[in-house]
C-alpha positions as CSV (number, residue, x, y, z in Angstrom):
1,X,7.6,5.0,28.0
2,X,7.5,4.8,24.2
3,X,10.1,6.7,22.3
4,X,7.9,9.1,20.4
5,X,10.3,11.8,19.2
6,X,10.2,12.7,15.5
7,X,12.8,14.1,13.2
8,X,10.1,16.0,11.4
9,X,6.3,16.0,11.9
10,X,3.9,18.1,9.8
11,X,0.7,17.3,11.6
12,X,-2.8,18.7,11.0
13,X,-5.3,17.6,13.6
14,X,-9.0,18.6,13.5
15,X,-10.8,16.2,15.9
16,X,-14.1,17.7,16.9
17,X,-13.8,20.7,14.5
18,X,-16.2,19.5,11.8
19,X,-13.7,19.9,9.0
20,X,-16.0,18.9,6.1
21,X,-14.7,18.2,2.7
22,X,-17.5,17.0,0.5
23,X,-18.7,13.7,1.8
24,X,-15.8,13.3,4.2
25,X,-14.8,14.7,7.7
26,X,-11.1,15.3,8.0
27,X,-9.7,14.4,11.4
28,X,-6.0,14.3,10.8
29,X,-3.5,14.4,8.0
30,X,0.3,14.7,8.0
31,X,3.8,13.6,7.3
32,X,5.9,11.9,10.1
33,X,9.6,11.2,9.9
34,X,10.5,9.1,12.8
35,X,13.6,8.8,14.9
36,X,15.1,5.3,15.4
37,X,12.9,3.2,17.6
38,X,10.0,5.6,17.5
39,X,6.8,4.3,19.1
40,X,3.2,5.5,19.4
41,X,1.0,4.7,22.3
42,X,-1.5,1.9,21.5
43,X,-4.8,3.5,20.9
44,X,-8.3,2.7,19.6
45,X,-8.9,4.1,16.2
46,X,-11.6,6.7,16.3
47,X,-11.7,7.1,12.5
48,X,-10.6,5.4,9.3
49,X,-6.9,5.8,8.7
50,X,-4.8,5.4,5.5
51,X,-1.1,5.2,5.9
52,X,1.5,5.3,3.0
53,X,5.2,4.6,3.8
54,X,7.5,7.0,2.1
55,X,10.8,5.4,3.4
56,X,12.2,3.1,6.0
57,X,10.7,0.1,7.8
58,X,8.6,-0.6,10.8
59,X,6.0,-2.7,12.5
60,X,2.3,-1.6,12.4
61,X,0.1,-3.4,15.0
62,X,-3.6,-3.6,14.2
63,X,-5.5,-5.6,16.8
64,X,-3.7,-9.0,17.0
65,X,-1.9,-8.7,13.7
66,X,1.5,-7.1,13.0
67,X,2.3,-5.8,9.5
68,X,5.9,-5.2,8.5
69,X,5.8,-2.0,6.4
70,X,8.4,-0.6,4.1
71,X,8.8,1.9,1.3
72,X,5.7,2.1,-1.0
73,X,3.5,0.1,1.4
74,X,-0.1,1.0,2.1
75,X,-2.1,0.2,5.2
76,X,-5.7,0.6,6.2
77,X,-6.9,0.8,9.8
78,X,-10.7,0.7,10.6
79,X,-12.6,2.5,13.2
80,X,-12.6,0.7,16.5
81,X,-9.4,-1.3,15.9
82,X,-6.4,-1.1,18.3
83,X,-3.4,0.4,16.6
84,X,0.3,1.0,17.4
85,X,3.5,1.8,15.4
86,X,7.1,0.9,16.1
87,X,9.8,2.3,13.7
88,X,12.9,0.3,12.9
89,X,16.2,1.3,14.6
90,X,18.4,1.2,11.5
91,X,16.0,2.5,8.8
92,X,13.4,4.7,10.6
93,X,10.0,5.2,9.1
94,X,8.7,8.2,7.2
95,X,5.0,8.0,6.3
96,X,2.0,10.0,5.2
97,X,-1.3,9.5,6.9
98,X,-4.9,10.5,6.5
99,X,-7.6,10.1,9.2
100,X,-11.1,10.6,8.1
101,X,-14.8,9.6,8.4
102,X,-17.8,9.7,6.2
103,X,-20.4,12.5,6.7
104,X,-23.7,10.9,7.9
105,X,-26.3,10.3,6.6
106,X,-24.8,9.0,3.4
107,X,-27.2,9.7,0.5
108,X,-24.8,9.0,-2.4
109,X,-24.8,5.4,-3.6
110,X,-21.1,5.5,-4.6
111,X,-20.0,7.0,-1.3
112,X,-22.0,4.3,0.5
113,X,-20.1,1.7,-1.6
114,X,-16.8,3.3,-0.5
115,X,-17.8,3.2,3.1
116,X,-18.8,-0.5,2.8
117,X,-15.4,-1.3,1.3
118,X,-13.6,0.4,4.2
119,X,-15.8,-1.4,6.7
120,X,-15.5,-4.9,5.3
121,X,-12.4,-5.3,3.1
122,X,-10.4,-8.2,4.4
123,X,-7.0,-7.2,2.9
124,X,-5.6,-4.1,4.6
125,X,-1.9,-4.1,3.4
126,X,-0.8,-3.5,-0.2
127,X,2.8,-3.3,-1.5
128,X,4.0,-0.9,-4.1
129,X,1.1,1.6,-3.9
130,X,3.3,4.3,-5.5
131,X,0.4,6.0,-7.2
132,X,-0.7,7.5,-3.9
133,X,2.6,9.3,-3.1
134,X,2.1,12.3,-5.4
135,X,-1.5,12.8,-4.3
136,X,-0.4,12.9,-0.6
137,X,2.3,15.4,-1.4
138,X,-0.2,17.6,-3.3
139,X,-2.8,17.6,-0.6
140,X,-0.2,18.4,2.1
141,X,1.1,21.3,0.0
142,X,-2.4,22.8,0.1
143,X,-2.3,23.0,3.9
144,X,0.9,25.2,3.5
145,X,-0.5,27.3,0.6
146,X,-3.9,27.9,2.3
147,X,-5.2,30.2,-0.4
148,X,-8.7,30.7,-1.8
149,X,-8.6,27.5,-3.8
150,X,-7.0,25.3,-1.1
151,X,-10.3,23.9,0.3
152,X,-11.5,22.9,-3.1
153,X,-8.2,21.1,-3.9
154,X,-8.0,19.4,-0.5
155,X,-11.5,17.9,-1.1
156,X,-10.4,16.8,-4.6
157,X,-7.2,15.2,-3.4
158,X,-8.9,13.5,-0.4
159,X,-11.4,12.1,-2.9
160,X,-8.5,10.9,-5.1
161,X,-6.7,9.2,-2.2
162,X,-9.8,7.4,-0.9
163,X,-11.0,6.4,-4.4
164,X,-7.4,5.4,-5.3
165,X,-7.2,3.1,-2.2
166,X,-10.5,1.5,-3.3
167,X,-9.2,0.8,-6.8
168,X,-5.9,-0.6,-5.5
169,X,-7.5,-3.1,-3.2
170,X,-10.3,-3.9,-5.6
171,X,-7.6,-4.9,-8.1
172,X,-8.9,-2.4,-10.7
173,X,-6.5,-1.3,-13.3
174,X,-6.7,1.9,-15.3
175,X,-4.3,2.9,-18.1
176,X,-3.0,6.4,-18.4
177,X,-4.4,8.6,-21.2
178,X,-1.5,9.2,-23.7
179,X,-1.3,12.0,-26.1
180,X,-0.4,10.9,-29.7
181,X,3.3,11.4,-30.3
182,X,4.1,12.1,-26.7
183,X,7.8,12.0,-26.0
184,X,7.3,10.1,-22.8
185,X,4.7,7.6,-24.1
186,X,7.3,4.7,-23.7
187,X,7.9,5.6,-20.1
188,X,4.1,5.7,-19.4
189,X,3.8,2.3,-21.2
190,X,6.3,0.9,-18.8
191,X,4.6,2.5,-15.8
192,X,1.3,1.0,-16.9
193,X,2.8,-2.4,-17.4
194,X,4.3,-2.4,-13.9
195,X,0.9,-1.5,-12.4
196,X,-0.9,-4.0,-14.5
197,X,1.4,-6.8,-13.4
198,X,1.1,-5.8,-9.7
199,X,-2.7,-5.7,-9.9
200,X,-3.0,-9.0,-11.8
201,X,-0.3,-11.1,-10.2
202,X,-2.9,-13.7,-9.1
203,X,-4.9,-13.8,-12.3
204,X,-2.4,-13.4,-15.2
205,X,-1.5,-16.8,-16.5
206,X,1.5,-15.6,-18.5
207,X,3.1,-12.4,-19.8
208,X,1.8,-12.8,-23.3
209,X,-1.5,-11.3,-21.9
210,X,0.3,-7.9,-21.9
211,X,0.2,-7.9,-25.7
212,X,-3.6,-8.1,-25.9
213,X,-4.0,-5.5,-23.1
214,X,-1.6,-2.9,-24.5
215,X,-1.8,-3.5,-28.2
216,X,2.0,-4.0,-28.7
217,X,4.0,-7.2,-29.3
218,X,5.5,-8.9,-26.3
219,X,9.0,-8.2,-27.8
220,X,8.3,-4.5,-28.0
221,X,6.9,-4.3,-24.4
222,X,9.9,-6.3,-23.1
223,X,12.4,-4.1,-24.9
224,X,10.9,-0.9,-23.6
225,X,10.6,-2.3,-20.1
226,X,14.3,-3.4,-20.0
227,X,15.4,0.0,-21.4
228,X,13.6,2.0,-18.8
229,X,14.1,-0.2,-15.7
230,X,17.3,-2.0,-16.3
231,X,15.5,-5.3,-15.5
232,X,13.9,-7.8,-17.8
233,X,10.2,-8.1,-17.9
234,X,10.3,-11.7,-16.9
235,X,12.6,-11.0,-14.0
236,X,10.3,-8.4,-12.6
237,X,7.3,-10.6,-12.9
238,X,9.0,-13.5,-11.2
239,X,10.3,-11.2,-8.4
240,X,6.8,-9.8,-7.8
241,X,5.2,-13.2,-7.7
242,X,7.6,-14.4,-5.0
243,X,7.4,-11.1,-3.1
244,X,3.6,-11.6,-3.0
245,X,4.1,-15.2,-2.0
246,X,6.2,-14.1,0.9
247,X,3.6,-11.6,1.9
248,X,0.9,-14.3,2.1
249,X,3.2,-16.7,4.0
250,X,4.0,-13.9,6.6
251,X,0.2,-13.4,7.0
252,X,-0.2,-17.1,7.9
253,X,-1.5,-18.6,4.7
254,X,-0.7,-22.2,4.2
255,X,1.9,-23.2,1.5
256,X,-0.9,-25.0,-0.4
257,X,-3.1,-22.0,-0.4
258,X,-0.3,-19.7,-1.5
259,X,0.5,-22.0,-4.4
260,X,-3.2,-21.9,-5.5
261,X,-3.3,-18.1,-5.2
262,X,-0.2,-17.6,-7.3
263,X,-1.4,-19.9,-10.0
264,X,0.9,-22.9,-9.7
265,X,-0.5,-26.2,-10.8
266,X,0.6,-28.0,-7.7
267,X,2.3,-27.4,-4.4
268,X,5.3,-29.3,-5.6
269,X,5.8,-27.0,-8.6
270,X,5.4,-24.0,-6.4
271,X,7.9,-25.3,-3.8
272,X,10.5,-26.1,-6.5
273,X,10.2,-22.7,-8.1
274,X,10.1,-20.9,-4.7
275,X,13.3,-22.7,-3.4
276,X,15.1,-22.0,-6.7
277,X,14.4,-18.3,-6.4
278,X,14.4,-17.6,-2.7
279,X,17.0,-20.1,-1.6
280,X,14.9,-22.0,0.9
281,X,11.6,-24.0,0.9
282,X,8.4,-22.0,1.4
283,X,7.7,-24.0,4.7
284,X,11.2,-22.9,5.9
285,X,10.4,-19.3,5.1
286,X,7.0,-19.5,6.8
287,X,8.7,-20.9,9.9
288,X,11.4,-18.2,9.9
289,X,8.8,-15.5,9.4
290,X,6.8,-16.7,12.4
291,X,9.9,-16.8,14.6
292,X,10.9,-13.3,13.3
293,X,7.5,-12.0,14.2
294,X,7.9,-13.2,17.7
295,X,11.2,-11.3,18.0
296,X,9.7,-8.0,16.8
297,X,9.7,-5.2,19.5
298,X,6.4,-5.4,21.4
299,X,4.4,-2.2,22.1
300,X,5.4,-0.6,25.4
301,X,2.8,-0.4,28.1
302,X,1.1,2.9,28.7
303,X,2.3,4.7,31.7
């Protein structure tokens, strides 16, 4: 039997209750803090599900693929896919989730575009999707408040989460509106720079592009970044490039393809830079990741 006890579970389930919020039907939303080794039963997904990991690590099984999830990670599961979760023993998972469907028939062109995205988007995992955390917390708070405005706000926050997911996976970047003279404008600049780098990892040829995008000199941006994060701008960019490289290698991409995606001129240049940063060759990491995946706990049989 799977271990499915939770430290804390704020679960709101409405299957078959026609909980309509604008163009969406809400089936389930909640916050689950797992005990060590927590497992769910393997099940066929009846609706679309968005999961955001608040802390810990674990394995999320979707059909024949396993995704190693950690803090800040986002995962999409489509209708009809087989799904299971196994939390780590040492750092158990805590995650937010939203299960929903689209109200049929869809008459709004933009909502139809969203549905098409959820049905066809090939990438289903995204790292560092921190922008979703606050929105999840706000929508969950409305289920506790349950006042005259809660339904309106739940609809708004659901829309924000679903549209936010579309933007994240579509690699769209939107800068925050800043008030002139705002005391926290430097902090917002750094936040926008982090998001811009994460979104454009595969298309940004060099960091000098930040100057044109944000209207400040590279030196100014680098100084503000270092002051607020304690890390150099170049160091962060390098770290995220190789984290993304590792993600692609774990998903089975060839070393040649990863080198192309990350903008290296040749596989040899990529391999040299990768080994210098990671401490092993990309082929060695790929082999290790494949072996590690085999050693992950496998979903328990239903009984």
